[in-house]
C-alpha positions in Angstrom: 142.1 0.1 98.1 138.5 1.0 98.7 137.2 4.3 97.4 134.4 6.5 98.6 132.3 5.1 95.9 133.0 1.6 96.9 132.0 2.3 100.5 128.7 3.9 99.3 128.0 0.9 97.1 128.8 -1.5 99.9 126.1 0.0 102.2 123.9 -3.1 103.0 120.2 -3.4 102.7 118.5 -4.0 106.0 117.7 -7.5 105.1 121.3 -8.2 104.3 122.5 -6.9 107.7 120.0 -7.7 110.4 122.2 -6.2 113.1 121.4 -2.7 111.7 118.7 -1.1 113.9 116.5 0.5 111.2 116.3 1.0 107.5 117.5 4.6 108.1 120.9 3.1 108.9 121.6 2.9 105.2 120.8 6.5 104.4 123.4 8.7 102.8 123.8 12.4 103.1 126.1 15.2 104.1 125.6 14.5 107.8 126.6 10.8 107.4 129.2 11.0 104.7 132.7 9.9 105.9 134.4 9.7 102.5 137.1 12.2 103.5 137.8 10.1 106.7 138.0 6.9 104.6 140.6 8.7 102.3 142.7 9.4 105.4 142.4 5.8 106.6 143.5 4.3 103.3 146.3 6.8 103.0 147.6 5.8 106.5 146.9 9.2 107.9 146.1 9.7 111.6 142.6 10.7 112.5 141.7 13.6 114.7 139.3 13.5 117.7 136.7 15.3 115.4 137.1 12.5 112.9 136.5 10.0 115.7 133.3 11.7 116.8 132.0 11.7 113.2 132.6 8.0 113.0 130.6 7.4 116.2 127.8 9.5 114.6 128.0 7.6 111.3 124.9 5.3 111.0 126.2 2.7 108.6 127.9 -0.1 110.6 129.3 -1.8 107.6 131.3 1.3 106.6 133.0 1.3 109.9 133.7 -2.4 109.7 135.2 -2.0 106.3 137.6 0.7 107.5 138.5 -1.2 110.7 139.2 -4.4 108.8 141.5 -2.5 106.5 143.5 -1.1 109.4 143.6 -4.5 111.1 145.1 -6.0 107.9 147.9 -3.5 107.9 148.7 -4.2 111.6 148.5 -8.0 111.8 148.5 -11.2 109.7 145.2 -10.7 107.8 144.5 -14.5 107.8 145.2 -15.3 111.4 143.2 -14.9 114.7 144.9 -15.8 117.9 143.8 -16.8 121.4 145.5 -17.7 124.7 144.7 -20.5 127.2 144.4 -18.5 130.5 142.7 -18.4 133.8 141.2 -15.4 135.6 141.8 -15.7 139.4 140.1 -13.1 141.6 142.3 -13.5 144.7 140.1 -11.2 146.8 136.7 -9.5 146.5 137.2 -7.3 149.6 137.2 -3.7 148.3 136.5 -0.4 150.1 136.0 1.7 146.9 132.3 0.7 146.3 132.1 1.5 142.6 128.5 2.0 141.6 128.8 -0.2 138.5 130.3 -3.2 140.3 128.4 -6.1 141.8 131.5 -8.2 142.7 133.0 -6.3 145.7 132.3 -6.8 149.4 133.4 -4.1 151.8 135.8 -4.9 154.6 134.0 -7.0 157.2 131.0 -7.6 155.0 129.6 -11.1 154.8 130.8 -12.9 151.7 134.2 -11.2 151.5 137.2 -13.5 150.9 140.9 -13.6 150.3 142.1 -16.8 148.7 144.9 -18.7 150.4 148.0 -19.7 148.5 147.0 -23.4 148.3 143.7 -22.5 146.7 145.4 -20.3 144.2 148.0 -23.0 143.5 145.2 -25.5 142.8 143.6 -23.2 140.3 147.0 -22.6 138.5 147.7 -26.4 138.5 144.3 -26.9 136.7 145.4 -24.3 134.2 148.7 -25.9 133.6 147.1 -29.3 133.1 145.2 -28.1 130.1 148.2 -26.4 128.5 147.5 -22.9 129.9 150.2 -20.3 130.0 148.6 -17.1 131.3 147.4 -16.2 134.8 145.2 -13.1 134.9 145.0 -12.2 138.5 143.0 -9.2 139.8 141.0 -8.4 142.9 139.6 -5.7 145.1 141.4 -2.9 147.0 141.8 -4.8 150.2 143.2 -2.7 153.1 144.9 -5.7 154.7 147.1 -6.5 151.7 150.3 -4.5 151.3 153.3 -4.8 149.0 154.8 -7.8 151.0 151.7 -9.9 150.3 152.0 -9.4 146.6 155.7 -10.0 146.5 155.3 -13.3 148.4 152.4 -14.4 146.2 154.2 -13.6 143.0 157.5 -15.2 144.0 155.7 -18.3 145.2 153.8 -18.7 142.0 157.0 -18.1 139.9 158.9 -20.7 141.8 156.2 -23.4 141.6 154.9 -22.6 138.0 157.9 -21.2 136.1 156.1 -21.5 132.7 153.1 -19.5 133.6 153.1 -15.8 132.7 151.7 -13.5 135.4 149.5 -10.9 133.9 148.3 -9.3 137.1 147.0 -6.4 139.1 145.1 -3.5 137.4 146.3 0.1 137.9 143.6 0.6 140.6 145.2 -2.2 142.7 148.7 -1.0 142.0 148.0 2.6 143.0 146.3 1.4 146.2 149.2 -0.9 147.1 151.6 2.0 146.5 149.6 4.3 148.8 149.1 1.9 151.7 152.7 0.7 151.4 154.0 4.3 151.3 156.0 3.8 148.1 156.4 5.5 144.8 154.8 4.0 141.7 158.3 3.2 140.4 159.3 1.4 143.6 156.0 -0.6 143.6 156.2 -1.8 140.1 159.9 -2.5 140.2 159.5 -4.6 143.3 156.6 -6.5 141.8 158.5 -7.0 138.6 161.5 -8.4 140.5 159.1 -10.8 142.4 157.8 -12.3 139.1 155.2 -9.9 137.5 155.4 -10.2 133.7 152.8 -7.6 132.6 149.9 -5.5 133.8 146.3 -5.8 132.6 144.4 -2.7 131.7 141.4 -3.2 134.0 139.9 -0.2 135.8 140.3 2.2 132.9 136.4 2.4 132.6 136.3 5.7 130.7 139.3 8.0 131.1 137.5 11.2 131.7 137.1 12.5 135.2 133.5 13.5 134.6 132.5 9.9 134.1 134.8 8.5 136.7 133.7 11.0 139.3 130.1 9.8 138.9 130.5 6.0 138.6 133.6 5.5 140.9 134.2 8.7 142.9 136.7 7.0 145.3 138.8 5.4 142.6 141.9 6.7 140.8 141.6 9.6 138.4 142.1 9.3 134.7 145.6 10.8 135.0 146.6 8.5 137.8 145.5 5.5 135.7 147.6 6.8 132.8 150.6 7.6 135.0 150.5 4.0 136.4 150.7 2.6 132.9 153.4 5.1 131.9 155.5 4.0 134.9 154.9 0.3 134.1 156.3 1.0 130.6 159.2 2.8 132.0 160.3 -0.1 134.2 159.8 -2.6 131.3 156.4 -4.0 132.0 154.1 -4.4 129.0 150.4 -3.7 129.5 147.0 -3.9 127.9 144.4 -1.1 127.8 140.6 -1.4 128.2 137.4 0.6 127.9 134.2 -0.1 129.8 131.6 1.9 127.8 127.8 2.2 128.1 127.3 3.5 131.6 126.9 7.3 131.5 129.5 8.0 128.9 128.9 9.9 125.6 130.6 9.4 122.3 132.8 12.4 123.0 133.9 10.6 126.2 134.8 7.5 124.3 136.8 9.5 121.8 138.7 11.3 124.5 139.5 7.9 126.1 140.9 6.6 122.8 143.0 9.8 122.2 144.6 9.6 125.7 145.5 5.9 125.1 147.0 6.8 121.7 149.0 9.7 123.1 150.5 7.5 125.9 151.3 4.7 123.4 153.1 7.3 121.2 155.2 8.3 124.2 155.9 4.7 125.3 156.9 3.5 121.9 159.2 6.5 121.6 160.8 6.7 125.0 160.3 3.4 127.0 161.2 -0.3 126.8 157.6 -1.4 127.0 154.1 -0.4 125.7 150.5 -1.4 125.4 150.2 -4.7 123.6 146.4 -4.8 123.1 143.1 -3.0 123.5 139.9 -4.5 124.8 136.5 -2.9 125.0 133.5 -4.3 126.8 130.1 -2.9 127.7 128.9 -2.0 131.2 126.9 -4.8 132.8 124.0 -3.2 134.7 122.2 -6.1 136.3 122.2 -5.9 140.1 124.5 -2.9 140.3 123.8 0.4 142.2 124.1 2.4 139.0 121.6 0.3 137.0 120.8 1.2 133.4 120.5 -0.6 130.1 122.9 -3.1 128.6 124.6 -1.8 125.5 123.6 -3.5 122.2 125.7 -5.7 119.9 125.5 -2.8 117.3 127.1 -0.4 119.8 129.8 -2.9 120.6 130.7 -3.5 117.0 130.7 0.3 116.3 132.9 1.0 119.3 135.4 -1.8 118.7 135.7 -0.8 115.0 136.3 2.8 115.8 138.8 1.9 118.4 140.8 -0.1 115.9 140.7 2.8 113.5 141.7 5.5 116.0 144.3 3.4 117.9 146.6 3.3 114.9 149.6 2.5 117.2 148.1 -0.5 119.0 149.2 -3.9 117.5 146.3 -6.0 118.7 142.5 -5.7 119.5 140.8 -8.4 121.5 137.2 -9.6 121.2 134.9 -9.3 124.2 132.9 -12.5 124.0 132.6 -12.6 127.8 130.1 -9.7 127.8 128.8 -9.8 124.3 128.6 -13.5 123.7 130.5 -15.8 121.3 128.5 -15.0 118.2 129.0 -11.2 118.5 132.7 -12.0 119.3 132.9 -14.0 116.1 131.3 -11.1 114.1 133.8 -8.7 115.6 136.6 -10.4 113.7 135.4 -8.5 110.7 135.4 -5.2 112.7 139.1 -4.9 113.5 139.5 -7.6 116.0 142.5 -10.0 115.5 142.5 -11.8 118.8 139.8 -13.9 120.6 141.4 -13.3 124.0 141.6 -15.9 126.8 139.7 -19.1 127.4 139.3 -17.6 130.9 138.3 -21.0 132.6 136.8 -18.9 135.4 135.2 -15.5 135.7 133.7 -13.9 138.8 133.3 -10.2 138.2 130.9 -9.5 135.2 129.2 -12.8 135.9 128.0 -11.2 139.2 126.1 -8.7 137.0 124.2 -11.4 135.0 126.8 -12.1 132.3 127.3 -15.9 132.1 128.8 -16.5 128.6 131.5 -19.2 128.6 133.2 -20.7 125.5 135.0 -24.1 125.6 138.3 -24.3 123.8 137.0 -26.4 120.9 134.1 -24.0 120.4 136.4 -21.0 120.4 138.6 -22.6 117.7 135.5 -23.5 115.7 134.1 -19.9 115.8 137.4 -18.6 114.5 137.8 -21.1 111.7 134.1 -20.8 110.7 134.7 -17.1 110.2 137.4 -18.0 107.7 140.6 -17.4 109.7 143.6 -19.6 110.6 143.5 -20.1 114.4 146.7 -19.9 116.3 147.4 -20.3 120.0 149.6 -17.6 121.6 151.0 -16.6 125.0 150.7 -13.3 126.8 153.5 -11.8 124.7 151.6 -12.6 121.5 154.3 -15.2 120.6 152.7 -18.0 118.6 152.9 -21.4 120.3 153.2 -24.8 118.7 
């Protein structure tokens, strides 16, 4: 167990930790001391929102990493890092919502809009299966032409043709829109999709779960409570989900803490009352290039700080995934010491953040090398986090 004194002594010199922004990052003082929070973490006590805000204001990144790694070791196999062979298929880019942070969408009727036919989707899945893939992450825009019957037909066709592939598909924003245009309840929508073959729901579209932020960056999208209620209903009908955070647009540290607290509260509820829950949390930084919102890309320091604090605050989440797609493989590798226990999906294909200038791609062999070079045993998993041979 690491004491306050050990944390203070472990504070790195700038030359030992080049990712620290300035020499002032190693300063100690009343405003930067988190010894009482460290005591809570090591005692297994839950942190408050005030504690979370103090962690974001704490200047020493290694302190945060040390605490996050401790929590990770309590939640998962400390020697193991997992990944999944998956493919991301964006079945349509037609979307009427026009989020200011998105450079992927095309409005209905706009040049460049598409909806993939089933043969094209089948070909992409066949390529996934040929390399041993087991997860299809399928997401798209809010296309007014696609109602519940389209999704039922697509899911059932994939399930019939590729029974070994797990369908991790349709973010809450899509599900809420399908519910609305199909004039169904959320329970009816999710039950019908589950019966058609949906295995789990990805956490995309969470952005920041405060209506102040959402009202600015995506005013036509679902509210924070609607996103949470969709996930609550998914858990109620037996669909496991993941949760995400897109930070670095206009959000403050207080917004990020509120986001984490809302996820933690819903996870408490789901673990207590429902047959399913959040399996994992993933954070990534906003990609500004070419977007209406614009701005500055968040740093690697900010990513490591955010993911470490997320691991510490989300004490009821079993897994935290790396975000190498937006931060790059080297920062993804470093994040394994900041609470991350899973390297996510091989992706094979990515069309959303790449539209905003993010072009990182990691071959399977390189992903395994990054994990082993960091000192961990690498294990392949499926969407359920079951280890595969």
